[in-house]
Each structure stands twice: as structure tokens, then as C-alpha cells.
Steps between C-alpha positions, in 0.01 A plus 500: 500500500292216369528587137421225264618171640205399711237648272649461153281199415183698564587862427670605179850599608661737257839532664591131476386467140704798387818330615652324202694179481877531508729685736361666810674830425625659180868452408738744670230611745628742762516374856256670733594651838313693765536879476758699698363690798714807554162668541218278624124571523384405851147645529220615271185705552266407216212745457258413219154625410307269268263588216357160409267610217795652313746231613735758645678582823696804604728534796831564666758242605753620754803275536751520782848425368790399724870515409691176557814630331697820490455789253209350306276756331306305233222241513283342229132412544308269269183664368339393173261725314399716798396861457756672726375842606772607740797373703604658828814432703778444246653798322463345156305221338420357160256237378500300175176308553680205658727634775527815708853628562521699826804719580609702803763771475624422851603134547357298790701423809491140615178429694335824384132488401319719249155499344388491137139596422364415158161628394356304211197355325419141403290440188370141462847339495562194287598289800563511874183696582172377351186709474158345451191708420180445299469618140241461224627156403532370856243692709522252790876513535606547867640833622845481654872551467751238617877451467723202419873572479707183464765497382580859393165667433465745791687749281185544291315675783757613756846662464737264685808285469307201372719215617420237758806582716385861563264512799309796643251552776190660350212725596208497256259792489235388251195702401188378320120504517336484840335163431817330375716255687855638522749223578879473504796331670544535873279647770208739458583811702186698417233574243406867466186640340604788274153656491483498120375148437849352538703351783870447562638183657842494667666159498843453659736222389775525761683180403733592209357381169648473151296671228374173353321417828312828527132489415176691526139433405235769480141463385166324542558161664322252719665400826519201729665542839637173633594405854839650598791254496824460693806611302756469780460838670134473582193477281466712187185578298415298190277640227424413137368713214377461146277676250121520520439243227574229757333415831627528855432128542729417206766738633487333841511153346810586297718631785341326797812303597733802513501517880575129526790536257640801687484329838681191365769694316577723799552195722702315237746779424545630856547854371230755589334677209542877514176590321214705646238310298461233234260607222428345162323641194397347166434710189474443127830662405721245675592177328666323792560600861751735662637502855509875571586573864189444717271530195493214245350568157338234279329467167129445547536153350553413866145576612316166491134419539389181670510293183839618371654455844469123455753518216701813582511568874803277548698715258383822666612367838836405353550853362382649830771308687755596235432874522490490879840329510638804320423709808810333643688400185517810283316763707657505847820371340567657159733360234791725407462423129277296270771236475406409859125489429499128584526606865145627470321312219655158554438529873136594445448185289685295760271631776199383298642149519567517872146623565357205307725257684411625846135597453345294222675168430824350380356401160408859417847611605669239282273565205573874496868415541475273196324771296775745595763263367304437180441870431862596560637213290269582212632854479861388541462234230289682240592868538826574681706386795632780720650522848244572772724786613621715211546869431509447124151587377342737249216607728432447869160369392668212315621366833144410598492162332474133594864491600432764765175357640497116501867462405620707793246343738651161421846626596365618836341159554832328430675733744245405765574131436875562527511707820212318668382632838722805468290634212210676674711656778728632225204642306363670813842644582536621139163677516557664837856602418423665167151637571487851358821447301597391152653158437686301239536126454814469712309628806264204496783258426699624800204457737453141388871436550504663844215281625606174337879520514507391136678652203238564233720670241499201268122471517443867423754495218345191340128558556460880510787661311505243218225400254327168450411198710584127493330282240539136592474205264502184708501129425486203738630146478520216750759219512365179662848361551661793679171616659578853389264754355659760273363846440671673213459877541568736212475879521387619159463875559860608432514787249824698490352768276224568755751457788303209645730254668498175691333523841614354830229399745389223736248253362281283721397160364215297645452134403267227618595140580234261637285790612788668682601851393872579499643851459852581386667832416755546222706799391449591136799687359579364153338523160466122506525273801364169618346446842491153652247366748546160663179297515424129517240523225382743240324792668125535469545871432773765491418863573745787459483797736198363692481804728518745209809684623675586174396668178557283194311353206492124479485251216487158667314185397613203711232277341122489478450274804714721722326815377152357563607403851638851552171641379292284731717493812352689796853559627566748219410867493310663213819599317620140493163397359494781243846403376397136471182590311693726264741223401219246465302728269802542273494123438148525360418146619133439571586333831702805605221740414249289690730511802497880485121495464472283812735730689284798401191323629658444841629855541321754715742790452410729210859592419621154407181437304586804289848365433368154408270668247790687339705182493225293338437750221869495403503123455570384143210256544156641412366301794632778726250742343217249536583450867487875560163527328370226727635673809333828398163325497499460877752757632339776709791651693516873408876499559543224243250573225658808346847343475364164387309669218791729411726199439285409201571821310644421155379140528307510176271197520126466464468343845670804655259735323204295619634487855533879513147552371376255758679681781351831388154347545566414864300694756798509735742646245741759638638827363863412443425143393254641245765749384741209442236283328427773246872532426526125448214521251672789322819299474313235294540741205210376294180650363277322749697637794485852357125484453453365851696791650321760290167370629605436859273669753650614830233457764709584806829690514705682762761764434481402131695179557293301248466787252878539486538126448247506216685771307832324551343174380373666180857609433625147553275367224717689247184545294505811284124524557579613853705800389212733415314387811798596718568825310146618572565456872837669494414872520525681832174470693357217289568232760586495868850618590550161664497321164683743271833320533334166424348642181832645384688180579240289321511726194877469489493121527242443229657755263851359531387208285314710241599604150700820456212735400298405807806522721580847371143612562516392864849644544375838381199488734718414800759760405229769486362385834848518648525870418195594707514241780592625848472188715856373558402133513301526178789684331737222594276221375436680169876545459561136582229392256644713223850366560360148464422569134876517430445775244734799484204727419398498867836610639430873480167453681663301779786748525250785538303310765812422700496851639151446636637221720714508813871525425557170680308332215704659220766225480224239459349705216843534339538123516163450332601742222828316457309173471300652213810599305659166575189322382501710186865420442419130537216531248723682255765232544242230433382686191858531379563129560178414318601719207846337490339159517259581216786627286701189577204280402468695175869451423479131589208461259705668228794269576274191496352617169847539350602157633187344352567665165859384510395143584247504221761624255745227612237229459410633160860491388 
């Protein structure tokens, strides 16, 4: 699943922002294990008839259950808020709205199979299955139903054991209107006209699938059939779908490289794909993308027109590769428990990198690698540090964080560096051996060890089963007499409370003498150690880990001259240059900033330009801002502009405001760059900026990208004048569904800084809206916005809304509620301290008065 990490800078990700700072899991959290399988579901017939206008479906699910043990007679199915009409097969059953207990009077014999048929009705569930149909407020809304189940949301529309280790073959029998597309996992067996204006489609998914990978889509769509592609066992059909508010040309443009990706991945992994097709669909209800077997679902943010593609197509391609990689890592091979989810998500991110390396260029590969490190480190440093592999979590959904995606991908990269040429044969063997089975971390470790002959226990213990990463503080000195260079290495990450220790790893050092590059490898194993390099003269530059083999943060300034040479040297990769620029910018020297400006001017790759922009804006010297403004004047690269502009957010200077207004007058302005420019203007937080935004005219928009940015920008002004403006646009149907979250978020941001009466007014409006809202994403953002007020009055509203969200989100809501009470406690403590302080001042005044009186009396006497 590509949940948040690749799109979080452009699409408001609720899941990440609900995760609070502090520990990853609550104290004394129970360890999670996969369920026992005395009785195991092995096949399901899913028969559903859809009523889209009423957002309902009725049907029968027949599950074949097999006994793996002896004398079992009881099984539990997950099923939340389904209208169960009847159950056939077991002798007894009961249902509490969350689980169905099924009992047989006669126990199973080992290997015996029996069937359970459950007739039920689905009524517009809160999650898992999403209905879309026009109403008075949104008469143009598309007509469809689509599912999205990760991580445990299938239970909202199908009775099942909703755990990723339980896999069934499936036959879908889906009935809807004659003119609807009816799509699902697997192979289409037949479509039958029912003679009453409806048809029934039979799709067979023969390869066993866990519940979270099942999907269906029924409704009015447009279709693009691509050229079939080779998946290892011959060519399979490719087709893409979306709603009628987009064009076939845009649909084709978005997914056009799918066949190319599939052909490359099949050859790279040397493990034939077992799918009968590879379809993709994009609809409004999805926020990210999901790798369902043979049928990938997306949010319709993915559908790009010709103009947006200049800024966004790269990201869509990245996600496309990511979801496709799951066909092998996560779909054909399923993790036995969420603790092993790195075997799917980390691998999918890793495959993105390998695609870039082998099909685009090395700079793109390195840049994404660098971003992965940065994103993982940020979460580990500012929120929590957890092991990549852990079964201590409050919700399976919590596992889908930056540790799992980029953090785990980095571990796989390091393993590739360690085992060398044995890596890809080991991966192929791993895939072919465990295809159709469930795996745990040790299975992958053993395959690497078999093919390399190495013992990897220490690596897995240090990098996967333990939290943290190395943080290196380095200094360099050179002794002319002994001709020795000394690198003092200090690991600063040790934290016994967080169980972060000292790491052991090889460190490559590259240094330059008279134009000659020398490489040397050292073993780092102590908290502090000194490395010596013998050289006749002081090196021109020293670069640590020049081939980017090991994950660590680096604080290293060997001197301005050496850093400038490192920045300018063509022998260095983009990471070496980024690290040099970062250290130079910290100095704030004009000469250093000019060196970065010159490096920017010589660069052709958009990625490193984006990093230089971020580095310049963080410089303590205002000249860094001025340089960026100058660069913006002439920069035209669509892959640079949006990030370059975004770096200036919260830079509250008149020249920044003027630069944004000037960009917005450009004829070649782009959607996402415009979105960012408006937010930069909002972050100026002055009356002029507010008036500009209130009068800004949008002359060209797509998918409400600019409109969303405008509302967010109004919130960033923190002007109370914007509150009524936003409130008027808040009611259901007043604005497009695409911008509702932006309006709510903006209202929350501007109100947070308001006086109590205004804040209470907005809290009451949002609380009332929360009672009637049905869209899960909107419910979550209202809840998050309310929790941001840190007022105990909102707790009951958030508590009530929790039960309109998927259970996997409940721990995050509980954390937000806890943060409110904690914030309140802090405020009360501050008030108490202030009161004590005021009383102490009063007493001190009384004492001083008495002393003064006493002194006066003494003088008088």
C-alpha cells in the first residue's frame, strides 16, 4: 500500500498526523500474534446484489472451512455492523455486531471440510466498502461502489477472518445494472443478462487471497484497454478505469507505463506472476493506492491532465511501481503477521529505487534513497523510534509509518550491499519458494544466508529487531609532522530508555590527494573512536560513505575550503554534494551561500536543485532567501518549482510576498506550484496577505488543486476575518467534495489562535457537523481539528465520532483524546504555578513594605 509517504506533501494525510509524539505503542501493550487455525477458511463464494441509489447490497457468502486440528467445533468470523438474516451450516451461532460465533455439535475430524452460508445485508458501511451516488447537494456525483480493505476493513462488508495470514480462493457473483461495469479480483468467467435490467458477473480468484486484498468495483466508469504485457507465464490483459468526470486520454496518460513496469519487474524478479490480468481503477473515495490482487485501486488524485503531468506524473509512476511490486511482495507471498509487514511495504519502496536505478538514472535513484533516509530519520527523531520488526502495537494500522516504508527499504539496501551478487538470486529463490504461502522475517533472512554463506543474525538483531540508527558527529584534523589525518567519530544516538544502542558497521572513507581519490574501509564499533589515514599532505576533501551503503545521519564540517571542493567536485555523487551544501549553509557565510548558488546553476537534475533550495532557506543568513528569490525568477522546471516555492513557507519577508505574487502572474504557472505559492502567501500572516487571498481569482484549476491550496492558505493567515468566510463554505454541498477537508483544516488552523468565544463558536459548529457527517475521511479530519483545540469540551464529540471510523483508527483517536486531557492538565498546572507566583509576589511586597517601615523607624530613632 502506498499510504501517505509518497503523497503526504500534496495530499492531506490524516493517519500520519493523528500519530502523536512519544512512544510508538501505549505502555503495557499486548503483543500481537497471528490467529490459531484449528479451523481455517479456504474458499469463499461471495454473492452480492447492489442497490446503488440506496447504497445497499444484499447477498450470501458461503465459506468452506477446513479442520487442521482434531475435535475443533468453533470458529469466529469478523463482521461489523452487518444485518445478518440467516446462518446455515453450524448448529448454533450468535452475533454481537462485531463477531459471529459459529458452533457445531459434532466436532470436525482432521482434514474435514464443511460450509457456512451467511445471508446478510450491507447498508452504506462506514469503511471498507464505499458507495457513491448523486444527491441534491452533489447532483453530478459519480455512481459506483468500490472497496478498500487494508489493514482490517473487509469485516465491514464481508463475514471473514479478517487477518492477513488467512487466505481463501474466491468466486464473486456480483449483480448490478445492465450498463454498469462489474469488476473484481481474478478472471472473468462470464457475464449473464438476468432479463430484468440487471446482469451478474462471475469473477474467479483462484490464487488464495487474504481478505485485505479482495476488491470489487461496480458502477459507471470509463475504460482504457492497454496492450497486454508479459507477466512470466504469457501475456495478460491490462485495463484502467475511472469515473466519467475524467477523460480517456487522461486515464491513458496516467497509467501508460504500466506494461513497461510489469515487463521489467517480471524479468528482474525471475518469478512468474500468477495473475490473470492487471487492472487499475481510480475513484474519489480512495486517498492513496492499494495493491489488491490483479486489481489495483487508487484515489482519483492520480488522474492527471497534460499540464498536471509535468509536476505529478513522476510521483504517479513511482506509486505504480510500488503497488505492482506488491504483486510479488505481499500478494503472492503474504506476511504471517503485521510485525512482518516490512517484507511487503519496505520491499515495495526498495523496488521503486531499483527501477529508477536501472531505467531512469543513478541521480534519481540516489535522490529517492536520500529522501527515504530523511523521512525515516525525521520520524525516528521527532516522534518515536521503534524496531522495524515488532509485534508490540496498538493497531495494525499504526505499523504503516515511515519506519515501515523508507526505514525498512534502507535495511534491504544495506543487506544488498552486504551480500553483494548473492542478493538477487536469493530474492528470486525466496519468491519462488514461498509463493502462495505465508512468511515471517526469518524466512527471508535464511534465504540470504543460504545464497551468501554469511551469518546475518547480528545485522537483523541490530537493524530490524532494535530501534534507532547511528548518528555520527565527526571532526577532522591533520598533523603535518606525522602526515596523519585523524577522523574522530562519535555515535551520539545512544538512549538506554529508548533501547537505542551503539551500532557496529563498516564505514568507507574517500579522500583526495593531488587529484587522486583513495578509498579505505574502517569498522565502526565504539561510541567514540579515531580513524587514521596516512597522507603526505592535507586532503583536498574527505567524504564518508561515498557509495551510500549505510544509514546514518552525519554532522561533519572539515572546513569551508574542503566543503566547497566537495560541493564542486565532479567525482562526487549528489549525496556528497548535498551534505557539503548543508554544512556550508549552516555557516551562513556569504561565500558559502554563493558557492551553493553556483552549484545550483550548474545542476541539471531537479532533485538536487530541490535540496539546494531547502538548504538555502535554512541558512541563518538572509542572503539565502534572496538567492532563492533570484532563482525563482528564471526557474521553469516543473519538477523544481513547487518544491522551490514550498521552501519559502513561513519566511515572512516582503520580498517573499512580492515573489509569490509575481509567480502567480506568470502565464506558465502550474497547478501544484500555484497551490504552494498561495500557502506561502498565507504564511505571511498579515492583513495584506489575507486581502490578496480573499480577492485571488482562479482562472484555471484541475481536480481542485488550487482551490484546496487557497482555502488552506486562508487558514494559514490566522486572520479571524477568515473564520466566517470558511464557516459559510463548510456545510455539506456548499463546496466541492474535493475541498471539504481543506476548508475544515483551514478553519481549525485559524481558530486555534482565536479568543475563547470565537473558538467555542467554531468548536460547536464542527461538533454539530460531526454528528451528521458520513464520509470517513471528513469525520477523521473534523476529529483531528477538534482535538487540536486542546479543550476538554470536544472530547465527548470525538468519542462519539470514533464509532463512525474503522476500528483500526480507534487507538489514534484515543491518543488524540489523551493529548487533550494532557494539554488541559498542563494548562491547569501553568495556572496553578501562575497563581502561586502571584501570591508569592504579593507576600514579597508585604515583606518589602514591612522592611521599609522597619528601616524608616530605625532611621527615625
